[in-house]
C-alpha positions as CSV (number, residue, x, y, z in Angstrom):
1,X,14.1,-24.1,31.4
2,X,13.6,-22.4,28.1
3,X,9.9,-23.5,28.0
4,X,9.3,-21.8,31.4
5,X,10.9,-18.5,30.1
6,X,8.7,-18.6,27.0
7,X,5.6,-19.4,29.0
8,X,6.3,-16.5,31.4
9,X,7.0,-14.1,28.6
10,X,3.8,-15.2,26.8
11,X,1.7,-14.7,30.0
12,X,3.1,-11.2,30.5
13,X,2.3,-10.3,26.9
14,X,-1.1,-11.9,27.1
15,X,-2.0,-9.9,30.3
16,X,-0.8,-6.7,28.6
17,X,-3.0,-7.4,25.6
18,X,-6.0,-8.1,27.9
19,X,-5.5,-4.7,29.5
20,X,-5.4,-3.0,26.1
21,X,-8.7,-4.4,24.9
22,X,-10.9,-1.6,23.7
23,X,-14.1,-3.3,24.6
24,X,-14.9,-5.7,27.4
25,X,-16.7,-8.0,24.9
26,X,-13.4,-9.1,23.4
27,X,-11.9,-9.9,26.8
28,X,-13.6,-13.4,26.9
29,X,-12.2,-14.3,23.5
30,X,-8.8,-13.1,24.4
31,X,-8.8,-15.1,27.6
32,X,-9.9,-18.2,25.8
33,X,-7.3,-17.9,23.1
34,X,-4.5,-17.1,25.5
35,X,-5.6,-20.1,27.7
36,X,-5.4,-22.4,24.7
37,X,-2.0,-21.2,23.7
38,X,-0.9,-21.6,27.3
39,X,-2.1,-25.2,27.4
40,X,-0.3,-25.9,24.1
41,X,2.9,-24.3,25.5
42,X,2.6,-26.6,28.6
43,X,1.8,-29.7,26.6
44,X,4.6,-29.5,24.1
45,X,7.4,-30.2,26.5
46,X,5.4,-33.0,28.1
47,X,4.9,-34.7,24.8
48,X,8.6,-34.9,24.3
49,X,8.7,-37.2,27.3
50,X,6.4,-39.7,25.4
51,X,7.7,-39.0,21.9
52,X,11.4,-38.3,22.1
53,X,11.9,-38.7,18.4
54,X,9.5,-35.8,17.7
55,X,12.0,-33.3,18.9
56,X,9.5,-31.8,21.3
57,X,7.0,-31.0,18.6
58,X,3.9,-32.9,17.8
59,X,2.8,-32.0,14.2
60,X,-0.9,-31.7,15.1
61,X,-0.2,-29.4,18.0
62,X,2.2,-27.2,15.9
63,X,-0.5,-26.8,13.2
64,X,-3.1,-26.0,15.9
65,X,-0.8,-23.5,17.5
66,X,-0.3,-21.8,14.1
67,X,-4.1,-21.6,13.6
68,X,-4.5,-20.1,17.1
69,X,-1.8,-17.5,16.4
70,X,-3.5,-16.5,13.1
71,X,-6.8,-16.2,14.9
72,X,-5.2,-14.0,17.6
73,X,-3.7,-11.8,14.9
74,X,-7.1,-11.4,13.2
75,X,-8.7,-10.6,16.5
76,X,-6.0,-8.0,17.2
77,X,-6.5,-6.4,13.8
78,X,-10.3,-6.3,14.4
79,X,-9.8,-4.7,17.8
80,X,-7.5,-2.1,16.4
81,X,-9.9,-1.3,13.6
82,X,-12.8,-0.9,16.1
83,X,-10.7,1.2,18.4
84,X,-9.7,3.4,15.4
85,X,-13.4,4.0,14.5
86,X,-14.3,4.8,18.1
87,X,-11.3,7.2,18.4
88,X,-12.3,8.9,15.1
89,X,-15.8,9.4,16.3
90,X,-14.8,10.8,19.6
91,X,-12.2,13.1,18.0
92,X,-14.7,14.4,15.5
93,X,-17.2,15.1,18.3
94,X,-14.6,16.9,20.4
95,X,-13.4,19.0,17.4
96,X,-17.0,19.9,16.6
97,X,-17.7,21.0,20.1
98,X,-14.5,23.0,20.5
99,X,-14.3,24.6,17.0
100,X,-17.7,24.5,15.6
101,X,-19.4,22.1,13.1
102,X,-17.0,22.8,10.3
103,X,-14.2,20.9,12.0
104,X,-14.3,17.1,11.6
105,X,-11.7,14.3,11.6
106,X,-11.5,12.8,8.1
107,X,-9.4,9.7,9.0
108,X,-7.8,8.3,12.1
109,X,-4.8,6.0,11.9
110,X,-4.2,3.8,14.9
111,X,-1.1,1.7,15.3
112,X,-0.4,-0.8,18.1
113,X,3.4,-0.3,18.2
114,X,4.2,-3.9,17.3
115,X,4.7,-3.3,13.6
C-alpha cells in the first residue's frame, strides 16, 4: 500500500510541475521523465515478487532512478533560470514603459519554493 501512496504523491507533484513549466518546449521532456520514474515506481514492487532477497530494490533500477532524479533536478534548475531571465526582461520593459528609460531591473531572483 505504501507504493501506491508514493505513486499517487509523485503523480500529483509531477502534474503540478508540468503546469508550472515556463515554456511548452520543456513539457515533452518533463512528461518523458515523469513517465520513466512512474514506470520505475511500478516495476520496483513487482521485482520483489521475483527477487524477494533484494528487499524490493534492484540495484540497476535504483541507480537508474537516481540518474533520472538528477536529470529532473538539472531540468528544473534550467527552467528556473530561463524563467528568471524572461521575468527580468519583462520587468525591465515594464519599468521602462512606466517610469522612463532610466529605470531598469538589474537582477531578478526567482525561487521555486522547494528550497
